[in-house]
C-alpha positions as CSV (number, residue, x, y, z in Angstrom):
1,M,191.2,77.1,125.7
2,T,191.4,74.3,123.2
3,T,188.6,71.8,122.8
4,D,191.0,69.1,124.0
5,A,191.1,70.7,127.4
6,I,187.3,70.4,127.8
7,P,186.2,67.2,129.5
8,S,182.8,67.1,127.7
9,P,182.7,65.1,124.4
10,L,181.2,68.3,122.8
11,R,183.1,71.4,122.1
12,K,181.6,74.1,124.2
13,I,179.5,76.7,122.4
14,P,179.7,80.3,123.6
15,Q,176.4,81.4,125.0
16,P,176.2,85.2,125.4
17,S,172.9,86.4,126.9
18,G,172.0,82.8,127.4
19,V,171.6,82.1,123.7
20,A,173.7,79.4,122.0
21,Q,175.7,80.8,119.1
22,P,176.9,78.7,116.1
23,I,180.7,78.3,115.9
24,V,181.7,80.2,112.8
25,P,185.1,79.0,111.4
26,A,187.5,81.9,111.3
27,M,188.9,83.1,108.0
28,R,192.6,82.8,108.9
29,D,194.2,82.4,105.5
30,A,193.9,83.6,101.9
31,R,192.6,80.2,100.6
32,T,189.8,80.2,103.0
33,V,188.8,83.8,102.3
34,L,188.9,83.2,98.5
35,S,187.0,80.0,98.7
36,R,184.2,81.6,100.7
37,L,184.2,84.6,98.4
38,G,183.7,82.2,95.5
39,V,180.8,80.4,97.2
40,E,179.2,83.7,98.0
41,V,179.5,85.1,94.4
42,R,178.2,81.9,92.8
43,S,175.3,81.7,95.3
44,R,174.2,85.3,94.7
45,R,174.5,84.9,90.9
46,K,172.3,81.7,91.1
47,Q,169.8,83.4,93.3
48,R,169.2,86.0,90.6
49,G,169.0,83.4,87.8
50,W,172.0,84.8,86.0
51,S,174.4,82.9,83.9
52,R,178.1,83.7,84.3
53,R,177.9,85.5,80.9
54,V,175.2,87.9,82.3
55,L,177.4,88.7,85.3
56,A,180.3,89.3,83.0
57,E,178.3,91.7,81.0
58,R,177.1,93.6,84.1
59,T,180.6,93.9,85.6
60,G,182.9,94.1,82.6
61,I,184.8,91.1,84.0
62,S,185.6,88.2,81.7
63,E,183.7,85.0,82.2
64,R,186.9,83.1,82.6
65,F,188.0,85.3,85.5
66,L,184.6,85.1,87.1
67,A,184.8,81.3,86.9
68,D,188.2,81.4,88.7
69,V,186.6,83.7,91.3
70,E,183.7,81.3,91.9
71,S,186.1,78.4,92.2
72,G,188.3,80.2,94.7
73,K,191.3,80.2,92.4
74,A,191.4,84.0,91.6
75,N,192.6,86.7,93.8
76,P,190.4,89.7,92.7
77,S,191.4,93.3,93.3
78,V,189.4,95.6,95.5
79,G,188.1,97.3,92.3
80,T,186.9,94.0,90.9
81,L,185.2,93.1,94.1
82,C,183.4,96.5,94.0
83,D,182.3,95.8,90.4
84,V,180.8,92.4,91.4
85,A,179.2,93.8,94.5
86,S,177.7,96.7,92.5
87,A,176.1,94.2,90.1
88,F,174.5,92.5,93.0
89,E,173.5,95.9,94.5
90,I,175.3,95.3,97.8
91,D,178.3,96.6,99.6
92,A,181.6,94.8,98.7
93,T,182.1,94.0,102.4
94,E,179.1,91.7,102.2
95,L,180.9,89.5,99.7
96,L,183.9,89.1,102.1
97,G,181.8,88.9,105.2
98,A,180.0,85.7,104.3
99,R,178.9,83.9,107.5
100,F,177.1,80.8,108.5
101,D,173.3,81.5,108.7
102,A,171.8,79.1,111.2
103,A,168.3,80.1,110.2
104,Q,168.9,79.0,106.6
105,N,171.3,76.1,107.0
106,N,170.1,74.2,110.0
107,Q,168.2,71.6,108.0
108,R,171.3,69.9,106.5
109,I,173.6,68.2,108.9
110,V,177.0,67.2,107.5
111,L,179.2,64.6,109.2
112,L,182.9,64.9,108.8
113,G,185.8,62.7,109.8
114,L,188.4,60.2,108.8
115,R,187.4,56.7,107.6
116,G,186.2,54.8,110.6
117,A,184.8,57.8,112.4
118,G,181.3,56.3,112.3
119,K,179.7,58.8,109.9
120,S,177.4,56.4,108.2
121,S,176.3,54.7,111.4
122,V,175.7,58.0,113.2
123,A,173.9,59.4,110.2
124,R,171.5,56.4,110.3
125,S,170.9,56.9,114.1
126,L,170.2,60.6,113.6
127,A,167.8,59.8,110.7
128,A,165.9,57.4,113.0
129,S,165.5,60.2,115.6
130,L,164.8,63.1,113.2
131,G,163.0,61.2,110.4
132,W,165.3,62.8,107.8
133,P,166.8,61.0,104.8
134,V,170.5,60.1,104.7
135,I,172.7,61.1,101.8
136,E,175.9,59.1,101.3
137,L,177.9,61.6,99.3
138,D,180.3,58.9,97.9
139,A,177.3,57.1,96.6
140,E,176.1,60.2,94.8
141,V,179.5,60.6,93.2
142,E,179.5,56.9,92.1
143,R,176.0,57.4,90.6
144,S,177.0,60.4,88.6
145,A,180.3,58.9,87.4
146,G,178.9,55.4,86.7
147,M,181.8,53.8,88.6
148,K,183.1,53.1,92.1
149,V,185.1,55.6,94.1
150,G,188.2,53.3,93.9
151,Q,187.9,53.2,90.1
152,I,187.6,56.9,89.8
153,F,190.8,57.4,91.8
154,E,192.6,54.7,89.8
155,L,191.5,55.9,86.4
156,N,191.3,59.7,86.8
157,G,193.1,60.6,90.0
158,E,192.2,62.5,93.1
159,P,191.7,66.0,91.6
160,F,189.0,64.6,89.3
161,F,187.3,62.8,92.2
162,R,187.3,66.0,94.3
163,R,185.7,67.9,91.5
164,L,182.9,65.3,91.2
165,E,182.6,65.3,95.0
166,R,182.1,69.1,95.0
167,E,179.6,68.9,92.2
168,A,177.7,66.2,94.0
169,L,177.6,68.2,97.2
170,R,176.5,71.4,95.4
171,K,173.7,69.4,93.6
172,V,172.4,68.1,97.0
173,L,172.5,71.6,98.5
174,D,170.9,73.2,95.5
175,S,168.1,70.7,94.7
176,G,168.4,67.7,97.0
177,P,166.2,66.8,100.0
178,N,165.9,69.4,102.7
179,P,166.2,68.5,105.6
180,C,168.7,65.7,105.3
181,I,171.8,64.2,106.9
182,I,175.0,64.0,104.7
183,A,177.7,61.5,105.4
184,T,180.9,62.5,103.6
185,G,184.2,60.9,102.6
186,G,187.2,61.5,104.9
187,G,189.1,63.7,102.4
188,I,186.3,66.1,101.5
189,V,187.8,68.8,103.8
190,T,191.0,69.0,101.7
191,E,189.3,70.9,98.9
192,P,188.9,74.6,99.9
193,E,185.9,75.3,97.8
194,T,184.1,72.2,99.0
195,L,185.0,73.0,102.6
196,A,183.6,76.5,102.1
197,L,180.3,75.1,100.9
198,I,180.1,73.0,104.0
199,Q,180.9,75.9,106.3
200,L,178.4,78.3,104.7
201,R,175.5,76.1,103.7
202,T,175.3,73.3,106.2
203,W,175.6,72.6,109.9
204,S,178.7,70.4,110.2
205,V,180.0,68.0,112.8
206,W,183.5,66.5,113.1
207,L,183.2,63.0,114.6
208,R,186.6,62.9,116.2
209,A,188.4,59.7,117.2
210,K,191.8,58.4,118.2
211,P,193.9,56.9,115.3
212,E,193.7,53.5,116.9
213,D,189.9,53.6,116.9
214,H,189.8,54.7,113.2
215,W,192.0,51.8,112.4
216,A,190.1,49.2,114.5
217,R,186.7,50.2,113.1
218,V,187.8,50.0,109.5
219,V,189.3,46.6,110.0
220,A,186.3,45.4,112.0
221,Q,184.1,46.3,109.0
222,G,186.2,43.8,107.0
223,D,188.0,46.5,105.0
224,T,191.6,45.3,104.5
225,R,192.6,48.1,102.3
226,P,194.4,50.1,105.0
227,M,197.2,47.6,105.4
228,K,197.4,46.4,101.8
229,N,200.9,46.4,100.5
230,S,202.1,48.7,103.3
231,E,203.8,47.9,106.6
232,T,203.6,51.5,107.6
233,A,199.9,52.0,106.9
234,F,199.0,52.9,110.5
235,E,201.7,55.5,110.6
236,G,200.2,56.9,107.4
237,L,196.8,57.1,108.9
238,V,198.2,59.0,111.9
239,S,200.0,61.4,109.5
240,I,196.8,62.0,107.5
241,L,194.8,62.7,110.6
242,R,197.4,65.1,111.9
243,E,197.4,66.9,108.6
244,R,193.7,67.2,108.4
245,E,193.0,68.1,112.0
246,R,193.1,71.9,111.3
247,L,190.5,71.4,108.6
248,Y,188.2,69.1,110.6
249,R,188.3,71.6,113.4
250,Q,186.5,74.1,111.2
251,A,183.3,72.1,111.7
252,H,180.6,73.9,113.7
253,V,180.7,71.3,116.4
254,I,183.2,68.6,117.5
255,V,182.0,65.3,119.0
256,D,184.4,62.8,120.4
257,T,183.6,59.2,119.5
258,S,186.4,57.1,120.9
259,G,185.1,54.4,123.3
260,R,181.5,55.4,122.8
261,E,178.3,53.8,121.4
262,I,176.8,55.1,118.2
263,G,173.5,55.9,120.0
264,A,175.3,58.1,122.5
265,I,177.3,59.9,119.9
266,A,174.1,60.6,117.8
267,Q,172.4,61.9,120.9
268,D,175.2,64.3,121.5
269,V,175.0,65.5,117.9
270,L,171.3,65.9,118.2
271,G,171.5,67.7,121.5
272,A,174.0,70.2,120.1
273,W,171.8,70.8,117.0
274,K,168.7,71.4,119.1
275,R,170.5,73.8,121.4
276,E,171.7,75.9,118.4
277,H,168.5,75.7,116.4
278,A,165.8,75.7,119.0
């Protein structure tokens, strides 16, 4: 059954033996597997306080190739996986079997969704209920780059921005406030390594809305960029939402926001979080 067939605004969470279980996004394609592998290798290396050079010396694998593994770009052989696993003194299957650990990652809530989903507003409402700080990831990127998001895109392009975005998220997860609520940009899910970080190290929520609601909310906020110099901007928004849906669906929980008040949406998110982490 798809979540669309469920009348509740929350995606149902399987509850074997009466215990709510986190929804673990399936590893359905090679990019997802390799991205998660990279996150796992980097995390284990950092836990041991090793530089990439140290891991290279312990495995006989070049630093450059290890860098590609950690970024999800390399497709290592079984033998290479065994060498890396041996350095960590674990079974190779543990590297491939990386899973969301609710006990370790329940203190960072990440809100996902297209522009106009209500991420910032819901984040503030959650913060008021939980007493947690809110991290606006775009603001963290702007702080590190010394310029606005629009300028970064214009001067350096989207790939450069996505790298800064990933670095900003990793910095928050490695040394930022814990617990916290993280509001993200709409396109963050398009970068496999960043999505893997979200899946494995946070508790994520897709704030889902109809295209018309995304459009209306952005315009209501006084943002005229969506229709600037484009008579087909709305059709473009619909296309982007359709393309990203499979990525947004990899969130741990989905909450519908169309036609609903921010407070009610936040309470649904909070209720799901409490059920999974009680």
